[in-house]
A tleap script that builds the chain and sets N, CA, C and O, in Angstrom:
source leaprc.protein.ff14SB
mol = sequence {
  NMET VAL GLN ALA TYR ILE LEU ILE GLN THR
  GLU VAL GLY LYS ALA ALA GLU VAL ALA GLU
  HIE ILE SER HIE ILE ALA GLY VAL THR LEU
  ALA GLU ASP VAL THR GLY PRO TYR ASP VAL
  ILE VAL ARG ALA GLU ALA SER ASN VAL ASP
  GLU LEU GLY ARG LEU VAL VAL ALA GLN VAL
  GLN GLY VAL SER GLY ILE THR ARG THR LEU
  THR CYS PRO VAL VAL HIE CILE
}
set mol.1.N position { 38.769 23.989 71.291 }
set mol.1.CA position { 40.130 23.838 71.412 }
set mol.1.C position { 40.676 25.775 71.011 }
set mol.1.O position { 40.112 26.519 70.209 }
set mol.2.N position { 41.778 26.075 71.803 }
set mol.2.CA position { 42.142 27.122 71.623 }
set mol.2.C position { 43.775 27.301 70.980 }
set mol.2.O position { 44.628 26.619 71.548 }
set mol.3.N position { 44.184 28.091 69.949 }
set mol.3.CA position { 45.279 27.910 69.373 }
set mol.3.C position { 46.212 29.315 69.711 }
set mol.3.O position { 45.666 30.409 69.852 }
set mol.4.N position { 47.466 29.155 69.804 }
set mol.4.CA position { 48.240 30.345 69.940 }
set mol.4.C position { 49.671 30.086 69.386 }
set mol.4.O position { 50.320 29.059 69.586 }
set mol.5.N position { 50.172 31.449 68.469 }
set mol.5.CA position { 51.707 31.333 68.625 }
set mol.5.C position { 52.122 32.105 69.689 }
set mol.5.O position { 51.408 32.926 70.266 }
set mol.6.N position { 53.237 31.856 69.948 }
set mol.6.CA position { 54.096 32.506 71.105 }
set mol.6.C position { 55.536 32.654 70.744 }
set mol.6.O position { 56.441 31.827 70.863 }
set mol.7.N position { 55.574 34.088 70.195 }
set mol.7.CA position { 56.981 34.719 69.629 }
set mol.7.C position { 57.979 34.907 70.764 }
set mol.7.O position { 57.729 35.922 71.413 }
set mol.8.N position { 58.911 34.305 71.140 }
set mol.8.CA position { 59.809 34.120 72.202 }
set mol.8.C position { 60.959 34.657 71.591 }
set mol.8.O position { 61.218 34.441 70.407 }
set mol.9.N position { 62.063 35.733 72.750 }
set mol.9.CA position { 63.094 36.243 72.487 }
set mol.9.C position { 64.143 35.310 73.517 }
set mol.9.O position { 63.816 34.990 74.660 }
set mol.10.N position { 65.202 35.014 73.006 }
set mol.10.CA position { 65.890 34.402 73.855 }
set mol.10.C position { 67.694 35.175 74.162 }
set mol.10.O position { 68.253 36.034 73.480 }
set mol.11.N position { 68.063 34.666 75.063 }
set mol.11.CA position { 69.460 35.077 75.167 }
set mol.11.C position { 70.292 34.931 74.052 }
set mol.11.O position { 69.890 34.148 73.192 }
set mol.12.N position { 71.572 35.617 73.828 }
set mol.12.CA position { 72.126 35.327 72.459 }
set mol.12.C position { 72.514 33.895 72.506 }
set mol.12.O position { 72.768 33.313 73.560 }
set mol.13.N position { 72.554 33.319 71.275 }
set mol.13.CA position { 73.169 32.034 71.353 }
set mol.13.C position { 72.264 30.678 71.771 }
set mol.13.O position { 72.668 29.516 71.713 }
set mol.14.N position { 70.851 31.157 72.235 }
set mol.14.CA position { 70.191 29.874 72.902 }
set mol.14.C position { 68.811 29.860 72.235 }
set mol.14.O position { 67.751 29.441 72.700 }
set mol.15.N position { 69.085 30.466 70.922 }
set mol.15.CA position { 67.378 29.848 70.033 }
set mol.15.C position { 67.245 28.410 69.966 }
set mol.15.O position { 66.193 27.909 70.363 }
set mol.16.N position { 68.296 27.583 69.457 }
set mol.16.CA position { 68.013 26.281 69.160 }
set mol.16.C position { 67.852 25.409 70.403 }
set mol.16.O position { 67.092 24.444 70.491 }
set mol.17.N position { 68.489 25.772 71.148 }
set mol.17.CA position { 68.542 25.214 72.505 }
set mol.17.C position { 66.921 24.932 73.435 }
set mol.17.O position { 66.436 23.883 73.860 }
set mol.18.N position { 66.359 26.525 73.502 }
set mol.18.CA position { 65.386 26.741 73.816 }
set mol.18.C position { 63.979 26.201 73.008 }
set mol.18.O position { 62.995 25.689 73.540 }
set mol.19.N position { 64.166 26.443 71.740 }
set mol.19.CA position { 63.344 25.820 70.612 }
set mol.19.C position { 63.313 24.203 70.983 }
set mol.19.O position { 62.214 23.650 70.967 }
set mol.20.N position { 64.385 23.505 71.284 }
set mol.20.CA position { 64.476 22.245 71.406 }
set mol.20.C position { 63.541 21.365 72.960 }
set mol.20.O position { 62.852 20.363 73.153 }
set mol.21.N position { 64.036 22.397 73.660 }
set mol.21.CA position { 63.404 21.995 75.006 }
set mol.21.C position { 61.629 22.487 74.978 }
set mol.21.O position { 60.766 21.902 75.633 }
set mol.22.N position { 61.421 23.445 74.246 }
set mol.22.CA position { 60.103 23.732 74.112 }
set mol.22.C position { 59.206 22.541 73.418 }
set mol.22.O position { 58.203 22.029 73.916 }
set mol.23.N position { 59.664 22.297 72.449 }
set mol.23.CA position { 59.158 21.456 71.414 }
set mol.23.C position { 58.722 20.074 72.259 }
set mol.23.O position { 57.811 19.375 71.814 }
set mol.24.N position { 59.480 19.680 73.613 }
set mol.24.CA position { 58.945 18.498 74.299 }
set mol.24.C position { 57.822 19.024 75.087 }
set mol.24.O position { 57.289 18.035 75.591 }
set mol.25.N position { 57.371 19.793 75.346 }
set mol.25.CA position { 56.341 20.665 76.008 }
set mol.25.C position { 54.979 20.046 75.793 }
set mol.25.O position { 54.629 20.111 74.615 }
set mol.26.N position { 54.037 19.411 76.676 }
set mol.26.CA position { 52.605 18.914 76.164 }
set mol.26.C position { 51.815 20.264 75.708 }
set mol.26.O position { 51.828 21.356 76.276 }
set mol.27.N position { 51.228 19.942 74.703 }
set mol.27.CA position { 50.596 21.134 74.042 }
set mol.27.C position { 51.198 21.971 72.988 }
set mol.27.O position { 50.538 22.775 72.331 }
set mol.28.N position { 52.343 21.789 72.851 }
set mol.28.CA position { 53.036 22.643 71.961 }
set mol.28.C position { 53.095 21.529 70.687 }
set mol.28.O position { 53.193 20.322 70.907 }
set mol.29.N position { 53.031 22.025 69.503 }
set mol.29.CA position { 52.539 21.474 68.232 }
set mol.29.C position { 53.919 21.432 67.080 }
set mol.29.O position { 54.239 20.610 66.222 }
set mol.30.N position { 54.517 22.715 67.528 }
set mol.30.CA position { 55.443 23.379 66.769 }
set mol.30.C position { 56.527 24.404 67.490 }
set mol.30.O position { 56.118 25.364 68.143 }
set mol.31.N position { 57.826 24.152 67.336 }
set mol.31.CA position { 58.730 25.288 68.068 }
set mol.31.C position { 59.667 25.198 66.996 }
set mol.31.O position { 60.150 24.110 66.681 }
set mol.32.N position { 59.951 26.229 66.430 }
set mol.32.CA position { 61.238 26.613 65.591 }
set mol.32.C position { 62.354 27.545 66.026 }
set mol.32.O position { 61.935 28.182 66.992 }
set mol.33.N position { 63.446 27.852 65.761 }
set mol.33.CA position { 64.388 28.807 66.003 }
set mol.33.C position { 64.092 29.274 64.643 }
set mol.33.O position { 63.790 28.572 63.678 }
set mol.34.N position { 64.262 31.025 64.707 }
set mol.34.CA position { 64.084 31.689 63.450 }
set mol.34.C position { 64.623 32.991 63.431 }
set mol.34.O position { 64.945 33.386 64.551 }
set mol.35.N position { 64.821 33.775 62.510 }
set mol.35.CA position { 65.627 34.929 62.608 }
set mol.35.C position { 64.305 36.061 62.257 }
set mol.35.O position { 63.149 35.921 61.857 }
set mol.36.N position { 65.200 37.282 62.658 }
set mol.36.CA position { 64.400 38.186 62.899 }
set mol.36.C position { 64.239 39.001 64.266 }
set mol.36.O position { 65.170 38.987 65.072 }
set mol.37.N position { 63.040 39.726 64.537 }
set mol.37.CA position { 63.057 40.385 65.784 }
set mol.37.C position { 62.656 38.864 67.065 }
set mol.37.O position { 62.859 38.866 68.279 }
set mol.38.N position { 62.232 38.064 66.458 }
set mol.38.CA position { 61.748 37.134 67.871 }
set mol.38.C position { 62.911 35.733 67.202 }
set mol.38.O position { 63.123 35.608 65.996 }
set mol.39.N position { 63.511 34.844 68.231 }
set mol.39.CA position { 64.394 33.996 67.748 }
set mol.39.C position { 63.345 32.611 67.967 }
set mol.39.O position { 63.582 31.807 67.066 }
set mol.40.N position { 62.628 32.281 68.587 }
set mol.40.CA position { 61.815 31.092 68.512 }
set mol.40.C position { 60.396 31.586 68.216 }
set mol.40.O position { 60.015 32.711 68.538 }
set mol.41.N position { 59.554 30.586 67.516 }
set mol.41.CA position { 58.269 30.481 67.346 }
set mol.41.C position { 57.557 29.309 67.434 }
set mol.41.O position { 57.920 28.348 66.756 }
set mol.42.N position { 56.493 29.221 68.240 }
set mol.42.CA position { 55.534 28.171 68.816 }
set mol.42.C position { 54.363 28.199 68.676 }
set mol.42.O position { 53.722 29.217 68.934 }
set mol.43.N position { 53.788 27.052 68.221 }
set mol.43.CA position { 52.643 27.283 68.135 }
set mol.43.C position { 52.078 25.900 69.131 }
set mol.43.O position { 52.444 24.728 69.041 }
set mol.44.N position { 51.071 26.506 70.085 }
set mol.44.CA position { 50.568 25.671 70.900 }
set mol.44.C position { 48.970 25.638 71.019 }
set mol.44.O position { 48.329 26.629 70.666 }
set mol.45.N position { 48.261 24.379 71.568 }
set mol.45.CA position { 47.120 24.555 71.800 }
set mol.45.C position { 46.633 23.753 73.035 }
set mol.45.O position { 47.207 22.769 73.502 }
set mol.46.N position { 45.351 24.387 73.551 }
set mol.46.CA position { 45.083 23.735 74.826 }
set mol.46.C position { 43.375 23.796 74.966 }
set mol.46.O position { 42.792 24.463 74.112 }
set mol.47.N position { 42.690 23.224 75.854 }
set mol.47.CA position { 41.279 23.109 75.654 }
set mol.47.C position { 40.430 24.457 75.840 }
set mol.47.O position { 39.312 24.708 75.390 }
set mol.48.N position { 41.144 25.134 76.511 }
set mol.48.CA position { 40.457 26.499 77.039 }
set mol.48.C position { 41.688 27.999 76.992 }
set mol.48.O position { 42.848 27.639 77.193 }
set mol.49.N position { 41.545 29.198 76.807 }
set mol.49.CA position { 42.391 30.161 77.314 }
set mol.49.C position { 42.890 29.896 78.692 }
set mol.49.O position { 44.095 30.139 78.757 }
set mol.50.N position { 42.416 29.510 79.736 }
set mol.50.CA position { 42.828 29.470 81.206 }
set mol.50.C position { 44.108 28.220 81.044 }
set mol.50.O position { 45.186 28.239 81.638 }
set mol.51.N position { 43.706 27.333 80.224 }
set mol.51.CA position { 44.599 26.475 80.161 }
set mol.51.C position { 46.063 26.853 79.633 }
set mol.51.O position { 47.171 26.651 80.129 }
set mol.52.N position { 45.637 27.514 78.373 }
set mol.52.CA position { 46.616 27.998 77.495 }
set mol.52.C position { 47.675 29.139 78.316 }
set mol.52.O position { 48.884 29.248 78.110 }
set mol.53.N position { 46.892 29.895 79.241 }
set mol.53.CA position { 47.732 30.665 79.819 }
set mol.53.C position { 48.701 30.260 80.765 }
set mol.53.O position { 49.645 31.011 81.011 }
set mol.54.N position { 48.548 28.815 81.505 }
set mol.54.CA position { 48.831 27.828 82.459 }
set mol.54.C position { 50.284 27.650 81.680 }
set mol.54.O position { 51.385 27.848 82.193 }
set mol.55.N position { 49.979 27.157 80.084 }
set mol.55.CA position { 50.706 26.474 79.544 }
set mol.55.C position { 51.956 27.239 79.465 }
set mol.55.O position { 53.127 26.900 79.631 }
set mol.56.N position { 51.386 28.399 79.159 }
set mol.56.CA position { 52.784 29.481 78.936 }
set mol.56.C position { 53.400 30.353 79.720 }
set mol.56.O position { 54.294 31.049 79.239 }
set mol.57.N position { 53.043 30.470 81.028 }
set mol.57.CA position { 53.236 31.004 82.174 }
set mol.57.C position { 53.957 29.851 83.133 }
set mol.57.O position { 55.081 30.016 83.608 }
set mol.58.N position { 53.370 28.985 83.289 }
set mol.58.CA position { 54.199 27.755 83.727 }
set mol.58.C position { 55.200 26.940 83.543 }
set mol.58.O position { 56.048 26.542 84.342 }
set mol.59.N position { 54.984 26.632 82.009 }
set mol.59.CA position { 56.043 25.799 81.163 }
set mol.59.C position { 56.868 26.595 80.352 }
set mol.59.O position { 58.088 26.637 80.511 }
set mol.60.N position { 56.179 27.320 79.366 }
set mol.60.CA position { 57.225 27.901 78.427 }
set mol.60.C position { 58.145 29.317 78.950 }
set mol.60.O position { 59.294 29.743 78.836 }
set mol.61.N position { 56.943 29.697 79.540 }
set mol.61.CA position { 58.429 31.014 80.473 }
set mol.61.C position { 59.358 30.633 81.196 }
set mol.61.O position { 60.432 31.216 81.342 }
set mol.62.N position { 58.932 29.371 81.832 }
set mol.62.CA position { 60.089 28.760 82.624 }
set mol.62.C position { 61.205 27.941 82.018 }
set mol.62.O position { 61.976 27.322 82.751 }
set mol.63.N position { 61.313 27.920 80.723 }
set mol.63.CA position { 62.699 27.700 80.181 }
set mol.63.C position { 63.756 28.490 80.210 }
set mol.63.O position { 63.549 29.677 79.955 }
set mol.64.N position { 64.823 28.156 80.450 }
set mol.64.CA position { 65.900 28.702 80.711 }
set mol.64.C position { 66.353 29.588 79.175 }
set mol.64.O position { 66.173 29.074 78.071 }
set mol.65.N position { 66.805 30.628 79.316 }
set mol.65.CA position { 67.712 31.352 78.163 }
set mol.65.C position { 66.385 32.048 77.463 }
set mol.65.O position { 66.544 32.586 76.368 }
set mol.66.N position { 65.132 32.044 78.055 }
set mol.66.CA position { 64.098 32.928 77.491 }
set mol.66.C position { 64.303 34.622 78.089 }
set mol.66.O position { 64.625 34.854 79.254 }
set mol.67.N position { 64.114 35.432 77.318 }
set mol.67.CA position { 64.055 36.805 77.986 }
set mol.67.C position { 62.561 37.476 77.733 }
set mol.67.O position { 62.385 38.477 78.427 }
set mol.68.N position { 61.553 37.152 76.952 }
set mol.68.CA position { 60.576 37.837 76.843 }
set mol.68.C position { 59.664 36.820 75.940 }
set mol.68.O position { 60.252 35.915 75.349 }
set mol.69.N position { 58.293 36.941 75.822 }
set mol.69.CA position { 57.311 36.181 74.979 }
set mol.69.C position { 56.447 37.085 74.996 }
set mol.69.O position { 56.371 37.957 75.862 }
set mol.70.N position { 55.519 36.922 73.778 }
set mol.70.CA position { 54.495 37.412 73.142 }
set mol.70.C position { 53.336 36.504 72.373 }
set mol.70.O position { 53.337 36.177 71.186 }
set mol.71.N position { 52.228 36.155 73.511 }
set mol.71.CA position { 51.294 35.297 73.082 }
set mol.71.C position { 50.413 35.770 72.048 }
set mol.71.O position { 49.984 36.907 72.242 }
set mol.72.N position { 49.950 35.067 70.775 }
set mol.72.CA position { 49.258 35.636 69.878 }
set mol.72.C position { 48.185 34.566 69.919 }
set mol.72.O position { 48.479 33.511 69.358 }
set mol.73.N position { 46.924 34.663 70.518 }
set mol.73.CA position { 45.985 33.727 70.087 }
set mol.73.C position { 45.652 33.655 68.803 }
set mol.73.O position { 45.961 34.670 68.179 }
set mol.74.N position { 45.078 32.732 68.116 }
set mol.74.CA position { 44.563 32.158 66.779 }
set mol.74.C position { 42.971 32.568 67.008 }
set mol.74.O position { 42.220 32.236 67.924 }
set mol.75.N position { 42.716 33.434 65.815 }
set mol.75.CA position { 40.898 33.661 65.644 }
set mol.75.C position { 40.670 33.574 64.258 }
set mol.75.O position { 41.355 33.954 63.308 }
set mol.76.N position { 39.440 32.930 64.326 }
set mol.76.CA position { 38.882 32.541 63.002 }
set mol.76.C position { 37.688 33.520 62.689 }
set mol.76.O position { 36.549 33.425 63.146 }
set mol.77.N position { 38.155 34.468 61.834 }
set mol.77.CA position { 36.987 35.624 61.850 }
set mol.77.C position { 36.208 35.412 60.057 }
set mol.77.O position { 35.276 36.132 59.699 }
savepdb mol mol.pdb
quit
């Protein structure tokens, strides 16, 4: 299982709407609107890196109101 945090910047005033929409995507375990340089933080999981990439590109980045994403895979050191 591969897990990642996805940091999202949104259009002004869209954070809550984006977080709500993303929270219903399969593979997303948490989606919250936050303050700071990013507007939404998402925790997602997939069976492998390729599936995670498809989740981010095909589903998360397709949500209206998103301007930029940064995906941070979780590592266990």
